[in-house]
DRENKOLVEX-187845 format. One record per residue (C-alpha): x, y, z. Coordinates in pm, whole numbers, plus 50000, padded with zeros to 5 digits. Example, Ala and Ser with C-alpha at 12.3 -4.5 7.8 and 13.67 -1.06 7.14 Angstrom:
2
+-------+-------+-------+
|     X |     Y |     Z |
+-------+-------+-------+
| 51230 | 49550 | 50780 |
| 51367 | 49894 | 50714 |
+-------+-------+-------+
//
This chain:
381
+-------+-------+-------+
|     X |     Y |     Z |
+-------+-------+-------+
| 50015 | 49984 | 50005 |
| 50297 | 50244 | 50060 |
| 50412 | 50169 | 49743 |
| 50060 | 50268 | 49534 |
| 50036 | 50594 | 49728 |
| 50356 | 50719 | 49640 |
| 50364 | 50605 | 49276 |
| 50058 | 50879 | 49200 |
| 50254 | 51194 | 49225 |
| 50542 | 51003 | 48981 |
| 50220 | 50875 | 48785 |
| 50105 | 51241 | 48708 |
| 50470 | 51379 | 48657 |
| 50500 | 51121 | 48372 |
| 50172 | 51213 | 48210 |
| 50286 | 51607 | 48198 |
| 50615 | 51533 | 48082 |
| 50529 | 51359 | 47748 |
| 50620 | 51508 | 47413 |
| 50961 | 51648 | 47470 |
| 51098 | 51579 | 47142 |
| 50808 | 51784 | 46968 |
| 50798 | 52080 | 47239 |
| 51121 | 52186 | 47349 |
| 51003 | 52150 | 47705 |
| 50848 | 51870 | 47741 |
| 50581 | 52021 | 47939 |
| 50232 | 51963 | 47834 |
| 50065 | 52273 | 47650 |
| 49702 | 52170 | 47674 |
| 49604 | 52212 | 48049 |
| 49278 | 52263 | 48170 |
| 49188 | 52616 | 48218 |
| 48898 | 52828 | 48350 |
| 48666 | 52827 | 48048 |
| 48482 | 53176 | 47902 |
| 48102 | 53165 | 47895 |
| 47903 | 53443 | 47609 |
| 48071 | 53616 | 47371 |
| 48139 | 53987 | 47403 |
| 48207 | 54249 | 47117 |
| 48455 | 54536 | 47083 |
| 48269 | 54863 | 47054 |
| 48537 | 55117 | 47156 |
| 48881 | 55104 | 47219 |
| 49028 | 55380 | 47444 |
| 49353 | 55509 | 47513 |
| 49277 | 55863 | 47709 |
| 49192 | 55867 | 48092 |
| 48996 | 55610 | 48270 |
| 48625 | 55595 | 48183 |
| 48330 | 55528 | 48405 |
| 47993 | 55514 | 48273 |
| 47832 | 55407 | 47936 |
| 47475 | 55510 | 47792 |
| 47349 | 55405 | 47430 |
| 47033 | 55571 | 47250 |
| 46746 | 55398 | 47140 |
| 46953 | 55460 | 46760 |
| 47291 | 55336 | 46880 |
| 47475 | 55633 | 47007 |
| 47739 | 55556 | 47268 |
| 47837 | 55798 | 47498 |
| 48063 | 55759 | 47788 |
| 48227 | 55988 | 48082 |
| 48556 | 56048 | 48259 |
| 48559 | 56127 | 48659 |
| 48910 | 56326 | 48782 |
| 49073 | 56006 | 48969 |
| 49414 | 56141 | 48932 |
| 49453 | 56100 | 48524 |
| 49467 | 56426 | 48270 |
| 49094 | 56470 | 48148 |
| 49068 | 56733 | 47881 |
| 48671 | 56636 | 47835 |
| 48414 | 56445 | 48101 |
| 48160 | 56356 | 47882 |
| 48226 | 56192 | 47576 |
| 48031 | 56078 | 47251 |
| 48199 | 55772 | 47099 |
| 48189 | 55855 | 46711 |
| 48370 | 55557 | 46490 |
| 48595 | 55422 | 46745 |
| 48679 | 55760 | 46913 |
| 48611 | 55955 | 47209 |
| 48534 | 56343 | 47134 |
| 48357 | 56632 | 47404 |
| 47985 | 56574 | 47463 |
| 47765 | 56786 | 47389 |
| 48076 | 57036 | 47336 |
| 48418 | 57150 | 47413 |
| 48288 | 57433 | 47551 |
| 48103 | 57302 | 47833 |
| 48360 | 57020 | 47908 |
| 48617 | 57348 | 47983 |
| 48587 | 57239 | 48375 |
| 48598 | 57573 | 48572 |
| 48530 | 57571 | 48934 |
| 48454 | 57931 | 48930 |
| 48188 | 57893 | 48718 |
| 48079 | 57558 | 48851 |
| 47752 | 57555 | 48768 |
| 47799 | 57624 | 48416 |
| 48079 | 57368 | 48345 |
| 48054 | 56997 | 48382 |
| 48348 | 56955 | 48666 |
| 48332 | 56539 | 48684 |
| 48079 | 56335 | 48538 |
| 48044 | 56003 | 48676 |
| 47765 | 55870 | 48533 |
| 47532 | 55883 | 48189 |
| 47221 | 55756 | 48124 |
| 46968 | 55768 | 47885 |
| 46619 | 55826 | 48018 |
| 46315 | 55623 | 47927 |
| 46188 | 55844 | 47688 |
| 46518 | 55766 | 47487 |
| 46538 | 56125 | 47404 |
| 46783 | 56274 | 47700 |
| 47118 | 56187 | 47820 |
| 47141 | 56256 | 48205 |
| 47487 | 56364 | 48355 |
| 47561 | 56285 | 48714 |
| 47854 | 56607 | 48795 |
| 47999 | 56496 | 49120 |
| 48158 | 56820 | 49161 |
| 48434 | 56683 | 49260 |
| 48812 | 56702 | 49189 |
| 48849 | 57069 | 49294 |
| 48900 | 57059 | 49654 |
| 48636 | 57079 | 49884 |
| 48230 | 57072 | 49692 |
| 48129 | 57447 | 49576 |
| 47788 | 57578 | 49505 |
| 47708 | 57452 | 49139 |
| 47938 | 57161 | 49176 |
| 47708 | 56862 | 49214 |
| 47453 | 56858 | 48982 |
| 47191 | 56653 | 48719 |
| 47245 | 56781 | 48416 |
| 47006 | 56698 | 48102 |
| 47096 | 56676 | 47736 |
| 46844 | 56681 | 47441 |
| 46977 | 56384 | 47196 |
| 46812 | 56581 | 46900 |
| 46970 | 56879 | 46967 |
| 47288 | 56816 | 47128 |
| 47241 | 57100 | 47378 |
| 47167 | 57145 | 47732 |
| 46785 | 57114 | 47863 |
| 46832 | 57147 | 48220 |
| 47083 | 57186 | 48448 |
| 46921 | 57126 | 48851 |
| 47184 | 57219 | 49099 |
| 47200 | 56982 | 49386 |
| 47226 | 57204 | 49741 |
| 47530 | 57116 | 49933 |
| 47281 | 57040 | 50244 |
| 47170 | 56788 | 50008 |
| 47542 | 56675 | 49916 |
| 47752 | 56792 | 50146 |
| 48135 | 56811 | 50133 |
| 48215 | 56428 | 50158 |
| 47974 | 56293 | 49951 |
| 48007 | 56147 | 49641 |
| 47742 | 56108 | 49318 |
| 47765 | 55765 | 49158 |
| 47470 | 55667 | 48947 |
| 47133 | 55758 | 48859 |
| 46773 | 55592 | 48718 |
| 46498 | 55810 | 48604 |
| 46131 | 55727 | 48678 |
| 45900 | 55983 | 48426 |
| 45531 | 55815 | 48607 |
| 45603 | 56000 | 48923 |
| 45493 | 56356 | 48959 |
| 45442 | 56591 | 48699 |
| 45809 | 56575 | 48520 |
| 45939 | 56258 | 48683 |
| 46184 | 56137 | 48977 |
| 46541 | 56073 | 48952 |
| 46721 | 55852 | 49218 |
| 47074 | 55873 | 49310 |
| 47330 | 55693 | 49481 |
| 47618 | 55855 | 49751 |
| 47900 | 55610 | 49760 |
| 48082 | 55790 | 50007 |
| 47888 | 55936 | 50281 |
| 47646 | 55603 | 50161 |
| 47236 | 55704 | 50117 |
| 46983 | 55807 | 49848 |
| 46961 | 56166 | 49691 |
| 46610 | 56216 | 49529 |
| 46510 | 56458 | 49338 |
| 46178 | 56603 | 49179 |
| 46234 | 56695 | 48819 |
| 45954 | 56950 | 48809 |
| 46070 | 57145 | 49113 |
| 46407 | 57092 | 49123 |
| 46388 | 57018 | 49477 |
| 46560 | 56729 | 49654 |
| 46664 | 56564 | 49955 |
| 46791 | 56266 | 50140 |
| 46757 | 55910 | 50198 |
| 46902 | 55622 | 50458 |
| 47227 | 55757 | 50445 |
| 47415 | 55502 | 50667 |
| 47110 | 55266 | 50655 |
| 47287 | 54889 | 50715 |
| 47186 | 54829 | 50365 |
| 47381 | 55138 | 50202 |
| 47711 | 55033 | 50434 |
| 48050 | 54881 | 50317 |
| 47958 | 54503 | 50416 |
| 48168 | 54453 | 50754 |
| 48298 | 54166 | 50687 |
| 48360 | 54146 | 50305 |
| 48695 | 54132 | 50104 |
| 48733 | 54196 | 49747 |
| 48937 | 53944 | 49543 |
| 49014 | 54076 | 49220 |
| 49250 | 53915 | 48967 |
| 49299 | 53640 | 49202 |
| 49434 | 53865 | 49495 |
| 49309 | 54038 | 49793 |
| 49217 | 54402 | 49727 |
| 49335 | 54721 | 49974 |
| 49348 | 55076 | 49864 |
| 49630 | 55268 | 50028 |
| 49694 | 54948 | 50247 |
| 49375 | 54922 | 50390 |
| 49039 | 54776 | 50323 |
| 48896 | 54889 | 50062 |
| 48547 | 54968 | 50141 |
| 48248 | 55139 | 49915 |
| 47925 | 55222 | 49964 |
| 47608 | 55245 | 49805 |
| 47663 | 55234 | 49407 |
| 47481 | 55076 | 49138 |
| 47095 | 55118 | 49119 |
| 46828 | 55007 | 48903 |
| 46433 | 55054 | 48865 |
| 46152 | 54806 | 48810 |
| 45980 | 54840 | 48462 |
| 45649 | 54941 | 48643 |
| 45885 | 55196 | 48854 |
| 45755 | 54988 | 49173 |
| 46092 | 54864 | 49309 |
| 46450 | 55079 | 49323 |
| 46729 | 54820 | 49303 |
| 47117 | 54873 | 49443 |
| 47388 | 54743 | 49618 |
| 47718 | 54870 | 49780 |
| 48013 | 54815 | 49587 |
| 48227 | 54649 | 49825 |
| 48007 | 54390 | 49957 |
| 47723 | 54084 | 49770 |
| 47428 | 54128 | 49851 |
| 47146 | 54317 | 49655 |
| 46855 | 54517 | 49815 |
| 46543 | 54690 | 49675 |
| 46310 | 54936 | 49832 |
| 45959 | 55056 | 49749 |
| 46032 | 55352 | 49471 |
| 45675 | 55512 | 49602 |
| 45785 | 55531 | 49939 |
| 46136 | 55677 | 49883 |
| 45956 | 55934 | 49596 |
| 45741 | 56100 | 49851 |
| 45934 | 56411 | 50015 |
| 45677 | 56357 | 50305 |
| 45766 | 56001 | 50430 |
| 46066 | 55963 | 50684 |
| 46394 | 55715 | 50662 |
| 46225 | 55494 | 50889 |
| 45902 | 55525 | 50647 |
| 46143 | 55445 | 50357 |
| 46364 | 55180 | 50557 |
| 46059 | 54968 | 50641 |
| 46053 | 54874 | 50268 |
| 46390 | 54769 | 50209 |
| 46410 | 54416 | 50151 |
| 46762 | 54218 | 50165 |
| 46772 | 53986 | 49812 |
| 47061 | 53787 | 49921 |
| 47410 | 53728 | 49766 |
| 47446 | 53760 | 49380 |
| 47755 | 53602 | 49299 |
| 48023 | 53869 | 49369 |
| 48060 | 54264 | 49418 |
| 47877 | 54477 | 49160 |
| 47984 | 54807 | 49052 |
| 47724 | 54894 | 48764 |
| 47347 | 54748 | 48752 |
| 47090 | 54786 | 48467 |
| 46728 | 54655 | 48450 |
| 46482 | 54523 | 48182 |
| 46117 | 54552 | 48056 |
| 46104 | 54195 | 48174 |
| 46170 | 54283 | 48502 |
| 46551 | 54123 | 48542 |
| 46860 | 54303 | 48666 |
| 47164 | 54256 | 48507 |
| 47465 | 54288 | 48746 |
| 47876 | 54377 | 48713 |
| 48073 | 54121 | 48876 |
| 48400 | 54253 | 48922 |
| 48548 | 53999 | 49168 |
| 48495 | 53714 | 48884 |
| 48504 | 53894 | 48514 |
| 48195 | 53859 | 48474 |
| 47818 | 54008 | 48425 |
| 47527 | 53826 | 48592 |
| 47146 | 53875 | 48543 |
| 46902 | 53845 | 48861 |
| 46524 | 53661 | 48773 |
| 46238 | 53811 | 48978 |
| 46204 | 53407 | 49114 |
| 46549 | 53475 | 49251 |
| 46750 | 53319 | 49035 |
| 47120 | 53439 | 48908 |
| 47235 | 53331 | 48575 |
| 47587 | 53434 | 48381 |
| 47556 | 53593 | 48064 |
| 47949 | 53627 | 48028 |
| 48273 | 53544 | 48201 |
| 48602 | 53650 | 48027 |
| 48891 | 53732 | 48133 |
| 48946 | 54085 | 47924 |
| 48628 | 54156 | 48190 |
| 48895 | 54373 | 48394 |
| 48673 | 54530 | 48628 |
| 48332 | 54574 | 48449 |
| 48200 | 54888 | 48617 |
| 47845 | 55039 | 48409 |
| 47582 | 54878 | 48224 |
| 47352 | 55031 | 47944 |
| 47079 | 54800 | 47732 |
| 47049 | 54919 | 47374 |
| 46692 | 54860 | 47164 |
| 46932 | 54715 | 46924 |
| 46925 | 54396 | 47205 |
| 47303 | 54465 | 47308 |
| 47399 | 54489 | 47672 |
| 47686 | 54764 | 47679 |
| 47991 | 54753 | 47947 |
| 48246 | 54961 | 48023 |
| 48568 | 54769 | 48172 |
| 48805 | 55046 | 48306 |
| 49066 | 54826 | 48544 |
| 49006 | 55041 | 48827 |
| 49156 | 54772 | 49065 |
| 49472 | 54810 | 48855 |
| 49561 | 55220 | 48975 |
| 49848 | 55264 | 49206 |
| 49595 | 55357 | 49492 |
| 49543 | 54984 | 49516 |
| 49870 | 54810 | 49356 |
| 50130 | 55067 | 49453 |
| 50233 | 55166 | 49121 |
| 49980 | 55172 | 48796 |
| 49958 | 54879 | 48668 |
| 49659 | 54958 | 48408 |
| 49739 | 54847 | 48051 |
| 49539 | 55054 | 47788 |
| 49356 | 55048 | 47615 |
| 49023 | 55058 | 47783 |
| 48727 | 54871 | 47650 |
| 48337 | 54927 | 47592 |
| 48247 | 54571 | 47491 |
| 47895 | 54475 | 47415 |
| 47701 | 54112 | 47436 |
| 47394 | 53997 | 47244 |
| 47087 | 53946 | 47517 |
| 46716 | 53913 | 47534 |
| 46625 | 54170 | 47705 |
| 46425 | 54523 | 47610 |
| 46498 | 54863 | 47745 |
| 46249 | 55021 | 47942 |
| 46047 | 55286 | 47811 |
| 45805 | 55551 | 47915 |
+-------+-------+-------+
//
């Protein structure tokens, strides 16, 4: 019995070291590897600053944005045409000027086409120029037919105070005279609600457990524990999505693996308290990995990036989760956008390879916008 146990390792070594005369190394080349799932198509390869958001119009126009995270940012919003990023809606508004914060774009984190398919909403964090100042944090609408700004809603500093970082937005045009916008705040955590008719805004659920980084969470990306500047990586409320009827708001924190939802009808009512909103929160359980961006479709499903596993998954209303794509090129899949052409678009930006995580900058350009074919349709109103 002793000989039998010892023979197994030698048998394995012999099996691996075959074919020496043909390969020169003697080591078998076709060993098992992690398999890929799904098929990605390259939409654009971008060599500039690190992009975050992605949006696509009904006629297939693609947009992205660049926050100020240390790279040189000549423009903070772009349309991607013929594989190139060009300032959008124009170069002038992209000349960031903190002394004219209300009139220029400072640091846009998210771009989203609303349910009309006719407007592109820009989430300007106002970040990157020292302490937040009045006019910096704002929500800007661009008319896609004229490529002109149609609305600017300034978010006051008592709603978005210093230390905030606005992240993502979703718009429901069925509530109130002109609709409601919901935004996540990743630093202070919680949600910002905006009445699009009056421009009034208010905060909800700051510090709520579902909005906070999961305390025991450890991010594992590209096989390694992810720390920022040597400390535990912690980011709160991030991705956000709406159900087709606008009744449920789905969300997740970046450093956590749970999906949550709450009643949007309660959140959208400025007369309801934090406690009222918190009473509607539901924990839908683990979703397979940490997510940055979320998206939803008219069929009631929620799409989830998985930055830990180079994947995109889809949550079904019955609670099951499917993997749509698993591909080594998904090096931090960030934002998602569902197009009318049946494709799901994703921005991939290697966030985890920045110097703040690795000690030195290990990013390798280009950054990529991919798309994959899905059977979902965008929510339209």
